[in-house]
Backbone as a printed PyTorch tensor [residue, N CA C, xyz], in Angstrom:
tensor([[[ 0.8410, -1.1960,  0.0000],
         [ 0.0000,  0.0000,  0.0000],
         [ 0.8740,  1.2430,  0.0000]],

        [[ 0.5100,  2.2360, -0.8180],
         [ 1.2030,  3.5150, -0.8120],
         [ 0.5400,  4.4250,  0.2070]],

        [[ 1.3210,  4.9510,  1.1360],
         [ 0.7840,  5.7960,  2.1960],
         [ 0.7010,  7.2260,  1.6830]],

        [[-0.5170,  7.7200,  1.4680],
         [-0.6900,  9.0620,  0.9040],
         [-1.6720,  9.9200,  1.6830]],

        [[-2.5510,  9.3110,  2.4760],
         [-3.5810, 10.0680,  3.1790],
         [-3.5050,  9.8140,  4.6760]],

        [[-4.2910, 10.6060,  5.4210],
         [-4.3680, 10.4250,  6.8710],
         [-4.8560,  9.0220,  7.2110]],

        [[-5.8540,  8.5410,  6.4790],
         [-6.3730,  7.1970,  6.7260],
         [-5.2990,  6.1400,  6.4780]],

        [[-4.4940,  6.3540,  5.4370],
         [-3.4010,  5.4140,  5.1580],
         [-2.4180,  5.3650,  6.3200]],

        [[-2.0730,  6.5480,  6.8550],
         [-1.1280,  6.6080,  7.9690],
         [-1.6450,  5.8270,  9.1700]],

        [[-2.9320,  5.9530,  9.4340],
         [-3.5100,  5.3410, 10.6280],
         [-3.5850,  3.8220, 10.5240]],

        [[-3.6190,  3.2890,  9.3000],
         [-3.7850,  1.8450,  9.1240],
         [-2.5530,  1.1620,  8.5420]],

        [[-1.5190,  1.9280,  8.2380],
         [-0.3340,  1.3670,  7.5870],
         [ 0.4460,  0.4550,  8.5230]],

        [[ 1.1110, -0.5220,  7.9500],
         [ 1.9970, -1.3940,  8.7150],
         [ 3.3240, -0.6840,  8.9600]],

        [[ 4.1440, -1.2840,  9.7980],
         [ 5.4600, -0.7030, 10.0780],
         [ 6.2740, -0.5850,  8.8000]],

        [[ 6.2730, -1.6190,  7.9820],
         [ 7.0550, -1.5900,  6.7450],
         [ 6.5340, -0.5320,  5.7770]],

        [[ 5.2210, -0.3600,  5.7270],
         [ 4.6430,  0.6530,  4.8430],
         [ 5.0110,  2.0610,  5.3070]],

        [[ 4.9810,  2.2690,  6.6110],
         [ 5.3840,  3.5700,  7.1460],
         [ 6.8710,  3.8130,  6.9230]],

        [[ 7.6720,  2.7520,  7.0780],
         [ 9.1030,  2.8730,  6.8160],
         [ 9.3720,  3.2540,  5.3710]],

        [[ 8.6270,  2.6350,  4.4570],
         [ 8.7790,  2.9550,  3.0350],
         [ 8.3460,  4.3890,  2.7490]],

        [[ 7.2790,  4.8410,  3.4210],
         [ 6.8140,  6.2190,  3.2460],
         [ 7.8600,  7.2070,  3.7520]],

        [[ 8.5160,  6.8640,  4.8470],
         [ 9.5680,  7.7200,  5.3930],
         [10.7370,  7.8230,  4.4180]],

        [[11.1600,  6.6870,  3.8840],
         [12.2650,  6.6760,  2.9160],
         [11.9020,  7.4990,  1.6810]],

        [[10.6860,  7.3310,  1.1900],
         [10.2410,  8.0630, -0.0020],
         [10.2770,  9.5690,  0.2350]],

        [[ 9.7760, 10.0030,  1.4000],
         [ 9.7630, 11.4360,  1.7150],
         [11.1750, 11.9780,  1.8720]],

        [[12.0510, 11.1980,  2.4970],
         [13.4390, 11.6350,  2.6790],
         [14.1580, 11.7680,  1.3390]],

        [[13.9300, 10.8130,  0.4590],
         [14.5600, 10.8880, -0.8680],
         [14.0560, 12.1000, -1.6450]],

        [[12.7580, 12.3570, -1.5550],
         [12.1910, 13.5200, -2.2430],
         [12.7420, 14.8160, -1.6560]],

        [[12.9480, 14.8100, -0.3480],
         [13.4640, 15.9940,  0.3300],
         [14.8740, 16.3370, -0.1350]],

        [[15.6550, 15.3270, -0.4480],
         [17.0380, 15.5530, -0.8670],
         [17.1330, 16.1820, -2.2570]],

        [[16.0720, 16.0730, -3.0340],
         [16.1210, 16.6290, -4.3910],
         [15.0570, 17.7020, -4.6380]],

        [[14.4930, 18.2340, -3.5730],
         [13.3910, 19.1800, -3.7160],
         [13.8530, 20.5460, -4.2120]],

        [[15.1010, 20.8840, -4.0040],
         [15.5980, 22.1720, -4.4760],
         [15.0930, 23.3310, -3.6380]],

        [[14.7410, 24.4440, -4.3010],
         [14.3680, 25.6780, -3.6030],
         [12.8620, 25.8610, -3.4410]],

        [[12.0860, 24.8390, -3.7400],
         [10.6320, 24.9370, -3.6020],
         [10.2630, 24.8410, -2.1190]],

        [[10.1020, 25.9890, -1.4780],
         [ 9.8970, 26.0240, -0.0260],
         [ 8.5760, 25.3780,  0.3850]],

        [[ 7.5400, 25.5890, -0.4090],
         [ 6.2340, 25.0090, -0.0770],
         [ 6.2910, 23.4830, -0.1240]],

        [[ 6.9340, 22.9550, -1.1550],
         [ 7.0780, 21.5050, -1.2770],
         [ 7.9740, 20.9640, -0.1680]],

        [[ 9.0290, 21.7050,  0.1670],
         [ 9.9300, 21.2720,  1.2360],
         [ 9.1780, 21.1620,  2.5630]],

        [[ 8.3430, 22.1500,  2.8570],
         [ 7.5590, 22.1180,  4.0940],
         [ 6.6330, 20.9100,  4.1220]],

        [[ 5.9940, 20.6140,  2.9860],
         [ 5.1100, 19.4540,  2.9030],
         [ 5.8820, 18.1590,  3.1340]],

        [[ 7.0920, 18.0760,  2.6000],
         [ 7.9100, 16.8700,  2.7940],
         [ 8.3740, 16.7480,  4.2400]],

        [[ 8.6870, 17.8610,  4.8750],
         [ 9.0180, 17.8260,  6.3010],
         [ 7.8450, 17.2420,  7.0890]],

        [[ 6.6350, 17.6710,  6.7280],
         [ 5.4520, 17.1570,  7.4170],
         [ 5.2950, 15.6580,  7.1830]],

        [[ 5.5490, 15.2070,  5.9530],
         [ 5.4450, 13.7780,  5.6590],
         [ 6.4770, 12.9690,  6.4470]],

        [[ 7.6850, 13.4870,  6.5360],
         [ 8.7240, 12.8160,  7.3260],
         [ 8.2880, 12.7240,  8.7850]],

        [[ 7.7670, 13.8170,  9.3090],
         [ 7.3290, 13.8370, 10.7030],
         [ 6.1680, 12.8810, 10.9420]],

        [[ 5.1820, 12.9000, 10.0580],
         [ 4.0100, 12.0400, 10.2360],
         [ 4.3980, 10.5620, 10.2320]],

        [[ 5.2290, 10.1680,  9.2700],
         [ 5.6490,  8.7650,  9.2060],
         [ 6.4930,  8.3970, 10.4200]],

        [[ 7.3680,  9.3090, 10.8400],
         [ 8.2330,  9.0410, 11.9900],
         [ 7.4200,  8.8440, 13.2610]],

        [[ 6.4220,  9.6970, 13.4640],
         [ 5.5940,  9.5930, 14.6690],
         [ 4.7050,  8.3610, 14.6190]],

        [[ 4.0680,  8.1150, 13.4790],
         [ 3.1570,  6.9760, 13.3940],
         [ 3.8940,  5.6450, 13.5100]],

        [[ 5.1660,  5.6280, 13.1490],
         [ 5.9780,  4.4220, 13.3520],
         [ 6.0870,  4.0570, 14.8280]],

        [[ 6.0100,  5.0470, 15.6890],
         [ 6.2050,  4.8000, 17.1210],
         [ 5.1570,  3.8550, 17.6990]],

        [[ 3.9920,  3.8100, 17.0590],
         [ 2.9410,  2.9060, 17.5300],
         [ 3.3540,  1.4490, 17.3760]],

        [[ 4.3240,  1.1790, 16.5170],
         [ 4.7550, -0.1890, 16.2320],
         [ 5.9660, -0.6090, 17.0640]],

        [[ 6.3860,  0.2520, 17.9890],
         [ 7.4980, -0.0690, 18.8850],
         [ 7.0260,  0.1230, 20.3230]],

        [[ 7.3240, -0.8540, 21.1630],
         [ 6.8540, -0.8220, 22.5390],
         [ 7.9740, -0.4340, 23.4880]],

        [[ 7.5970,  0.2740, 24.5450],
         [ 8.5910,  0.6370, 25.5530],
         [ 8.9460, -0.5980, 26.3680]],

        [[10.2080, -0.7700, 26.7340],
         [10.6150, -1.9760, 27.4540],
         [10.0470, -2.0720, 28.8660]],

        [[ 9.7050, -0.9390, 29.4720],
         [ 9.2400, -0.9780, 30.8610],
         [ 7.7330, -1.1920, 30.9910]],

        [[ 6.9350, -0.5560, 30.1110],
         [ 5.4790, -0.6590, 30.2350],
         [ 4.8200, -1.4840, 29.1380]],

        [[ 5.5220, -1.7190, 28.0360],
         [ 4.9260, -2.4410, 26.9220],
         [ 3.9290, -1.6220, 26.1290]],

        [[ 3.9010, -0.3060, 26.3880],
         [ 3.0150,  0.5950, 25.6520],
         [ 3.7320,  1.1180, 24.4050]],

        [[ 2.9680,  1.6180, 23.4150],
         [ 3.6180,  2.2040, 22.2370],
         [ 4.6010,  3.3030, 22.6290]],

        [[ 5.7140,  3.3360, 21.9410],
         [ 6.7870,  4.2790, 22.2680],
         [ 6.5180,  5.6390, 21.6250]],

        [[ 5.4720,  6.3200, 22.0990],
         [ 5.0900,  7.5900, 21.4910],
         [ 6.1430,  8.6680, 21.6870]],

        [[ 6.9750,  8.5390, 22.6840],
         [ 8.0380,  9.5300, 22.8900],
         [ 9.2190,  9.2950, 21.9570]],

        [[ 9.2790,  8.1160, 21.3320],
         [10.3590,  7.8240, 20.3930],
         [11.7150,  7.6770, 21.0470]],

        [[11.7500,  7.0700, 22.2360],
         [13.0090,  6.9890, 22.9830],
         [13.6400,  5.6000, 22.9720]],

        [[12.9110,  4.5960, 22.5330],
         [13.4520,  3.2350, 22.6040],
         [14.5680,  3.0310, 21.5870]],

        [[15.5030,  2.1490, 21.9470],
         [16.6250,  1.8710, 21.0560],
         [16.1200,  1.2880, 19.7400]],

        [[15.1470,  0.3920, 19.8170],
         [14.6490, -0.2770, 18.6120],
         [14.0550,  0.7330, 17.6280]],

        [[13.2720,  1.6720, 18.1460],
         [12.6710,  2.6860, 17.2740],
         [13.7380,  3.5550, 16.6400]],

        [[14.6620,  4.0320, 17.4410],
         [15.7060,  4.9270, 16.9220],
         [16.5820,  4.2230, 15.8880]],

        [[16.8830,  2.9690, 16.1510],
         [17.6970,  2.2090, 15.2030],
         [16.9450,  2.0160, 13.8860]],

        [[15.6570,  1.7430, 13.9830],
         [14.8490,  1.5560, 12.7730],
         [14.8180,  2.8380, 11.9440]],

        [[14.5990,  3.9680, 12.6070],
         [14.5550,  5.2520, 11.8980],
         [15.9130,  5.5840, 11.2940]],

        [[16.9900,  5.3300, 12.0450],
         [18.3360,  5.5660, 11.5040],
         [18.5670,  4.7460, 10.2350]],

        [[18.0900,  3.5060, 10.2540],
         [18.2440,  2.6440,  9.0750],
         [17.4700,  3.1930,  7.8750]],

        [[16.3030,  3.7770,  8.1290],
         [15.5180,  4.3410,  7.0270],
         [16.2140,  5.5790,  6.4450]],

        [[16.7940,  6.3940,  7.3090],
         [17.5590,  7.5540,  6.8240],
         [18.7300,  7.0790,  5.9730]],

        [[19.4110,  6.0390,  6.4470],
         [20.5450,  5.4970,  5.7020],
         [20.0870,  4.9360,  4.3600]],

        [[18.9620,  4.2300,  4.3680],
         [18.4130,  3.6630,  3.1310],
         [18.0890,  4.7570,  2.1200]],

        [[17.6740,  5.9160,  2.6240],
         [17.3320,  7.0340,  1.7430],
         [18.5620,  7.8000,  1.2700]],

        [[19.7430,  7.3920,  1.7500],
         [20.9710,  8.0590,  1.3320],
         [21.2600,  9.3400,  2.0760]],

        [[20.6570,  9.5010,  3.2550],
         [20.8350, 10.7160,  4.0520],
         [22.0600, 10.5570,  4.9470]],

        [[22.9800, 11.5010,  4.8790],
         [24.1780, 11.4490,  5.7190],
         [23.8320, 11.8510,  7.1520]],

        [[24.7570, 11.6300,  8.0730],
         [24.5160, 11.9870,  9.4720],
         [24.2900, 13.4830,  9.6310]],

        [[25.0760, 14.2890,  8.9340],
         [24.9000, 15.7410,  9.0120],
         [23.5480, 16.1580,  8.4450]],

        [[23.1660, 15.5590,  7.3180],
         [21.8600, 15.8590,  6.7290],
         [20.7430, 15.4260,  7.6690]],

        [[20.9260, 14.2780,  8.3130],
         [19.9020, 13.7660,  9.2270],
         [19.6810, 14.7310, 10.3810]],

        [[20.7750, 15.2610, 10.9390],
         [20.6350, 16.2130, 12.0440],
         [19.8720, 17.4560, 11.5980]],

        [[20.1740, 17.9370, 10.4060],
         [19.4900, 19.1220,  9.8870],
         [18.0050, 18.8490,  9.6430]],

        [[17.7050, 17.6950,  9.0580],
         [16.3090, 17.3430,  8.7910],
         [15.5370, 17.1820, 10.0920]],

        [[16.1250, 16.4880, 11.0560],
         [15.4330, 16.2530, 12.3200],
         [15.1600, 17.5520, 13.0670]],

        [[16.0750, 18.5060, 12.9570],
         [15.8330, 19.8150, 13.5680],
         [14.6860, 20.5320, 12.8530]],

        [[14.6230, 20.3800, 11.5430],
         [13.6000, 21.0610, 10.7490],
         [12.2150, 20.4510, 10.9260]],

        [[12.1360, 19.1610, 11.2360],
         [10.8250, 18.5070, 11.3640],
         [10.3140, 18.5170, 12.8000]],

        [[11.0970, 19.0680, 13.7260],
         [10.7070, 19.0050, 15.1450],
         [ 9.3260, 19.6030, 15.3860]],

        [[ 9.0540, 20.7280, 14.7520],
         [ 7.7390, 21.3540, 14.9090],
         [ 6.6370, 20.4160, 14.4300]],

        [[ 6.8350, 19.8020, 13.2690],
         [ 5.8170, 18.9160, 12.6970],
         [ 5.6600, 17.6440, 13.5320]],

        [[ 6.7660, 17.1560, 14.1040],
         [ 6.6870, 15.9990, 15.0050],
         [ 5.8460, 16.3550, 16.2230]],

        [[ 6.1000, 17.5290, 16.7960],
         [ 5.3310, 17.9850, 17.9510],
         [ 3.8440, 18.0380, 17.6320]],

        [[ 3.5230, 18.5670, 16.4700],
         [ 2.1220, 18.6690, 16.0620],
         [ 1.4980, 17.2930, 15.8780]],

        [[ 2.2280, 16.3780, 15.2370],
         [ 1.6870, 15.0450, 14.9680],
         [ 1.4550, 14.2620, 16.2570]],

        [[ 2.3770, 14.3500, 17.1940],
         [ 2.1990, 13.6540, 18.4720],
         [ 0.9060, 14.1130, 19.1340]],

        [[ 0.6330, 15.3900, 19.0780],
         [-0.5540, 15.9300, 19.7320],
         [-1.8280, 15.6510, 18.9410]],

        [[-1.6900, 15.3170, 17.6770],
         [-2.8440, 14.8490, 16.9040],
         [-3.2110, 13.4190, 17.2770]],

        [[-2.2080, 12.6160, 17.5790],
         [-2.4320, 11.1980, 17.8480],
         [-2.8170, 10.9120, 19.2940]],

        [[-2.4350, 11.7890, 20.2180],
         [-2.6300, 11.5120, 21.6350],
         [-3.5310, 12.5500, 22.2920]],

        [[-4.1040, 12.1650, 23.4220],
         [-4.8740, 13.1140, 24.2180],
         [-3.9100, 13.9880, 25.0220]],

        [[-4.3640, 15.1580, 25.5040],
         [-3.4890, 15.9920, 26.3390],
         [-2.9610, 15.2420, 27.5610]],

        [[-3.8040, 14.3640, 28.1350],
         [-3.3640, 13.5910, 29.3010],
         [-2.2430, 12.6230, 28.9290]],

        [[-2.3680, 11.9860, 27.7670],
         [-1.3210, 11.0680, 27.3160],
         [-0.0210, 11.8130, 27.0300]],

        [[-0.1520, 13.0110, 26.4740],
         [ 1.0330, 13.8300, 26.2130],
         [ 1.7360, 14.1600, 27.5220]],

        [[ 0.9600, 14.5520, 28.5310],
         [ 1.5400, 14.8690, 29.8400],
         [ 2.1920, 13.6360, 30.4560]],

        [[ 1.5650, 12.4790, 30.3050],
         [ 2.1180, 11.2400, 30.8680],
         [ 3.4730, 10.8950, 30.2620]],

        [[ 3.7040, 11.3370, 29.0420],
         [ 4.9900, 11.0750, 28.3900],
         [ 6.0780, 12.0180, 28.8740]],

        [[ 5.6860, 12.9800, 29.7020],
         [ 6.6620, 13.9580, 30.1640],
         [ 6.8640, 15.0770, 29.1700]],

        [[ 5.9240, 15.2120, 28.2160],
         [ 5.9980, 16.2750, 27.2200],
         [ 5.0320, 17.3800, 27.6040]],

        [[ 5.2760, 18.5560, 27.0880],
         [ 4.3570, 19.6580, 27.3330],
         [ 3.0540, 19.4160, 26.5680]],

        [[ 1.9370, 19.7930, 27.1850],
         [ 0.6440, 19.5770, 26.5420],
         [ 0.4710, 20.4560, 25.3080]],

        [[ 1.0850, 21.6480, 25.3190],
         [ 0.9460, 22.5220, 24.1580],
         [ 1.9860, 22.1630, 23.1150]],

        [[ 1.7030, 22.4960, 21.8650],
         [ 2.6730, 22.2110, 20.8180],
         [ 3.7180, 23.3110, 20.7470]],

        [[ 4.6650, 23.1720, 19.8250],
         [ 5.7790, 24.1190, 19.7770],
         [ 5.2990, 25.5320, 19.4840]],

        [[ 4.3100, 25.6810, 18.6000],
         [ 3.8130, 27.0190, 18.2780],
         [ 3.1980, 27.6730, 19.5070]],

        [[ 2.3960, 26.9010, 20.2550],
         [ 1.7950, 27.4350, 21.4720],
         [ 2.8580, 27.7440, 22.5120]],

        [[ 3.8630, 26.8730, 22.5960],
         [ 4.9420, 27.0810, 23.5520],
         [ 5.7180, 28.3490, 23.2220]],

        [[ 5.9580, 28.5690, 21.9210],
         [ 6.6870, 29.7680, 21.5070],
         [ 5.9030, 31.0270, 21.8630]],

        [[ 4.5860, 30.9680, 21.6700],
         [ 3.7470, 32.1100, 22.0110],
         [ 3.7930, 32.3790, 23.5080]],

        [[ 3.7100, 31.3050, 24.3120],
         [ 3.7740, 31.4670, 25.7620],
         [ 5.1330, 31.9960, 26.1900]],

        [[ 6.1770, 31.5020, 25.5470],
         [ 7.5280, 31.9500, 25.8920],
         [ 7.7060, 33.4270, 25.5890]],

        [[ 7.1580, 33.8800, 24.4530],
         [ 7.2510, 35.2990, 24.1220],
         [ 6.5360, 36.1500, 25.1610]],

        [[ 5.4000, 35.6350, 25.6520],
         [ 4.6660, 36.3750, 26.6730],
         [ 5.4660, 36.4610, 27.9710]],

        [[ 6.0620, 35.3150, 28.3590],
         [ 6.8820, 35.3080, 29.5750],
         [ 8.0790, 36.2240, 29.4080]],

        [[ 8.7060, 36.1330, 28.2460],
         [ 9.8770, 36.9670, 27.9650],
         [ 9.5200, 38.4450, 28.0670]],

        [[ 8.3830, 38.8060, 27.4690],
         [ 7.9440, 40.1930, 27.5060],
         [ 7.6900, 40.6480, 28.9310]],

        [[ 7.0400, 39.7620, 29.7170],
         [ 6.7490, 40.1150, 31.1040],
         [ 8.0270, 40.2710, 31.9200]],

        [[ 8.9700, 39.3550, 31.7010],
         [10.2320, 39.4380, 32.4360],
         [10.9800, 40.7190, 32.1010]],

        [[11.0690, 41.0110, 30.8150],
         [11.8060, 42.1990, 30.4100],
         [11.0830, 43.4710, 30.8320]],

        [[ 9.7460, 43.4300, 30.8470],
         [ 8.9930, 44.5890, 31.3120],
         [ 9.2440, 44.8440, 32.7920]],

        [[ 9.3600, 43.7280, 33.5390],
         [ 9.6130, 43.8650, 34.9760],
         [10.9870, 44.4480, 35.2460]],

        [[11.8420, 44.4040, 34.2270],
         [13.1850, 44.9610, 34.3610],
         [13.2800, 46.2900, 33.6220]],

        [[12.1650, 47.0000, 33.5970],
         [12.1070, 48.2540, 32.8590],
         [12.8630, 49.3720, 33.5300]],

        [[12.5750, 50.5690, 33.0820],
         [13.3230, 51.7380, 33.5440],
         [13.3120, 51.8300, 35.0630]],

        [[14.4830, 51.9950, 35.6390],
         [14.6220, 52.1760, 37.0720],
         [14.7960, 50.8980, 37.8400]],

        [[14.4490, 49.7280, 37.2590],
         [14.5690, 48.4750, 37.9950],
         [15.9720, 47.9150, 37.9760]],

        [[16.6480, 47.7870, 36.7990],
         [17.9850, 47.2290, 36.7940],
         [18.9750, 48.1360, 37.5010]],

        [[20.0940, 47.5870, 37.8230],
         [21.1870, 48.3510, 38.3970],
         [21.5510, 49.4710, 37.4260]],

        [[21.5620, 50.7000, 37.9160],
         [21.8170, 51.8340, 37.0300],
         [23.2080, 51.7770, 36.4190]],

        [[24.1460, 51.1100, 37.1020],
         [25.5080, 51.0390, 36.5910],
         [25.6640, 49.9990, 35.4880]],

        [[24.7840, 48.9920, 35.4850],
         [24.8820, 47.9300, 34.4820],
         [23.4980, 47.3470, 34.2170]],

        [[22.6480, 48.0980, 33.5170],
         [21.2580, 47.6570, 33.3190],
         [21.1230, 46.4080, 32.4660]],

        [[22.1510, 46.0470, 31.7010],
         [22.0420, 44.8910, 30.8110],
         [22.1660, 43.5590, 31.5420]],

        [[22.7380, 43.5550, 32.7440],
         [22.9690, 42.2980, 33.4530],
         [21.6560, 41.6030, 33.7800]],

        [[20.7170, 42.3250, 34.3750],
         [19.4360, 41.7150, 34.7520],
         [18.6660, 41.2450, 33.5330]],

        [[18.7240, 42.0270, 32.4730],
         [18.0280, 41.6260, 31.2460],
         [18.6560, 40.3640, 30.6540]],

        [[19.9750, 40.2850, 30.6990],
         [20.6560, 39.0950, 30.1760],
         [20.3010, 37.8610, 30.9930]],

        [[20.2300, 38.0150, 32.3190],
         [19.8640, 36.8850, 33.1770],
         [18.4340, 36.4350, 32.8910]],

        [[17.5240, 37.3880, 32.7400],
         [16.1330, 37.0430, 32.4370],
         [16.0350, 36.3500, 31.0880]],

        [[16.7820, 36.8590, 30.1120],
         [16.7680, 36.2330, 28.7940],
         [17.3020, 34.8190, 28.8200]],

        [[18.3800, 34.6000, 29.5890],
         [18.9520, 33.2560, 29.7060],
         [17.9480, 32.2970, 30.3290]],

        [[17.2120, 32.7740, 31.3300],
         [16.2030, 31.9380, 31.9820],
         [15.1090, 31.5390, 31.0000]],

        [[14.6550, 32.5100, 30.2030],
         [13.5910, 32.2400, 29.2310],
         [14.0360, 31.2000, 28.2140]],

        [[15.2650, 31.3330, 27.7290],
         [15.7810, 30.3800, 26.7420],
         [15.8440, 28.9780, 27.3260]],

        [[16.3740, 28.8400, 28.5390],
         [16.4910, 27.5200, 29.1650],
         [15.1270, 26.9220, 29.4700]],

        [[14.1530, 27.7760, 29.7830],
         [12.8200, 27.2860, 30.1320],
         [12.1280, 26.6210, 28.9490]],

        [[12.5890, 26.9140, 27.7440],
         [11.9840, 26.2980, 26.5550],
         [12.3100, 24.8090, 26.4550]],

        [[13.3490, 24.3700, 27.1300],
         [13.8230, 22.9900, 27.0130],
         [13.2740, 22.1750, 28.1770]],

        [[12.6160, 21.0540, 27.8780],
         [12.0590, 20.2130, 28.9330],
         [13.0370, 19.0970, 29.3000]],

        [[12.9290, 18.5760, 30.5320],
         [13.7530, 17.4240, 30.9050],
         [13.5660, 16.2440, 29.9630]],

        [[12.3370, 16.0520, 29.4810],
         [12.0760, 14.9300, 28.5690],
         [12.8530, 15.0870, 27.2690]],

        [[12.9640, 16.3210, 26.7870],
         [13.6960, 16.5590, 25.5420],
         [15.1830, 16.2850, 25.7270]],

        [[15.7080, 16.6550, 26.8840],
         [17.1210, 16.3850, 27.1670],
         [17.3430, 14.8870, 27.3430]],

        [[16.4210, 14.2330, 28.0470],
         [16.5480, 12.7910, 28.2790],
         [16.5030, 12.0030, 26.9760]],

        [[15.8560, 12.5670, 25.9540],
         [15.7340, 11.8690, 24.6690],
         [17.0140, 11.9180, 23.8380]],

        [[17.9750, 12.7390, 24.2510],
         [19.2400, 12.8110, 23.5180],
         [20.0310, 11.5240, 23.6900]],

        [[20.8430, 11.2060, 22.7110],
         [21.7170, 10.0530, 22.8530],
         [23.0510, 10.3350, 22.1770]],

        [[24.0060,  9.4700, 22.4210],
         [25.3040,  9.5760, 21.7650],
         [25.9980, 10.8920, 22.0320]],

        [[26.5160, 11.4970, 20.9660],
         [27.2740, 12.7340, 21.0880],
         [26.4070, 13.8730, 21.6170]],

        [[25.1390, 13.9020, 21.2160],
         [24.2420, 14.9480, 21.6910],
         [24.0870, 14.9280, 23.1940]],

        [[23.9510, 13.7270, 23.7670],
         [23.8270, 13.6050, 25.2210],
         [25.1180, 14.0420, 25.9100]],

        [[26.2610, 13.6380, 25.3630],
         [27.5450, 14.0180, 25.9610],
         [27.7450, 15.5310, 25.9270]],

        [[27.3960, 16.1380, 24.7950],
         [27.5280, 17.5870, 24.6800],
         [26.5950, 18.3040, 25.6510]],

        [[25.3590, 17.8090, 25.7590],
         [24.4010, 18.4280, 26.6760],
         [24.9000, 18.3380, 28.1130]],

        [[25.4390, 17.1750, 28.4930],
         [25.9520, 17.0000, 29.8520],
         [27.0860, 17.9850, 30.1400]],

        [[27.9790, 18.1460, 29.1650],
         [29.1100, 19.0540, 29.3590],
         [28.6410, 20.5060, 29.4670]],

        [[27.7360, 20.9010, 28.5730],
         [27.2460, 22.2810, 28.5880],
         [26.4640, 22.5690, 29.8640]],

        [[25.5910, 21.6360, 30.2630],
         [24.7970, 21.8450, 31.4720],
         [25.6790, 21.9060, 32.7150]],

        [[26.7400, 21.1100, 32.7270],
         [27.6700, 21.1680, 33.8500],
         [28.3170, 22.5350, 33.9690]],

        [[28.7130, 23.0920, 32.8400],
         [29.3340, 24.4170, 32.8510],
         [28.3110, 25.4980, 33.1990]],

        [[27.0830, 25.3430, 32.6930],
         [26.0280, 26.2910, 33.0380],
         [25.7480, 26.2820, 34.5320]],

        [[25.6530, 25.0800, 35.0910],
         [25.3680, 24.9480, 36.5130],
         [26.4680, 25.5820, 37.3540]],

        [[27.7130, 25.2970, 36.9980],
         [28.8390, 25.8510, 37.7540],
         [28.8470, 27.3780, 37.6780]],

        [[28.5840, 27.9190, 36.4930],
         [28.6040, 29.3740, 36.3370],
         [27.4180, 30.0090, 37.0510]],

        [[26.2420, 29.3490, 36.9810],
         [25.0670, 29.8780, 37.6730],
         [25.2930, 29.9120, 39.1800]],

        [[25.9190, 28.8680, 39.7200],
         [26.2100, 28.8390, 41.1550],
         [27.1890, 29.9430, 41.5350]],

        [[28.1540, 30.1900, 40.6640],
         [29.1280, 31.2560, 40.9140],
         [28.4420, 32.6230, 40.9240]],

        [[27.5420, 32.8460, 39.9580],
         [26.8160, 34.1090, 39.9060],
         [25.8800, 34.2560, 41.1010]],

        [[25.2260, 33.1540, 41.4660],
         [24.3090, 33.2020, 42.6050],
         [25.0520, 33.5190, 43.8950]],

        [[26.2250, 32.9310, 44.0440],
         [27.0290, 33.1900, 45.2450],
         [27.4160, 34.6640, 45.3370]],

        [[27.5870, 35.2920, 44.1840],
         [28.0070, 36.6950, 44.1760],
         [26.9150, 37.6360, 44.6760]],

        [[25.6460, 37.1940, 44.6110],
         [24.5470, 38.0580, 45.0620],
         [23.8620, 37.5130, 46.3070]],

        [[24.3480, 36.3930, 46.8450],
         [23.7430, 35.8030, 48.0380],
         [23.9710, 36.7110, 49.2460]],

        [[23.0050, 36.7420, 50.1820],
         [23.1820, 37.5580, 51.3900],
         [24.4140, 37.1040, 52.1690]],

        [[25.1050, 38.0410, 52.7480],
         [26.2990, 37.6920, 53.5250],
         [25.9030, 37.2150, 54.9240]]])
């Protein structure tokens, strides 16, 4: 069966979804500058990737691996990228580009309660971005004229901005990293933690 519609996605076998993923990836590699077509292919990659998760079970609960964290699922997807001729660098770029569409697809397939149970945010990336902008605006407004240190008004704004950026990342998203990505995250977070503690100590009451 050729997977072309929403109904096809919902009833497709693992092999059919894998073939759909490979087809979309191959098309993506030769799409050129057609931005509208590229966006559609990103969505197809995301839809097939997410729907494949129903065919892989988590080792602890035996439930479908909707978070996409199991070794078996990740290995299967890596093999499909390889089959499509996608290099590791290309794969990283594609996966970053489809993240929004993956977020949307997960929330189409699951209830808000199921999304929360996975340790994911109930809102999708677009909603999260809107909320983050609101928080950012509120934080920066609270640091308006007269609030920051008059000698260095940028420090408080920089700290607030750093907090907003970090707040966008969930523990579940970090936990989903593997290999070099996990090692890099551990190293960066260690340095962030050490520097944050140093800054906090500088303003702690004596």
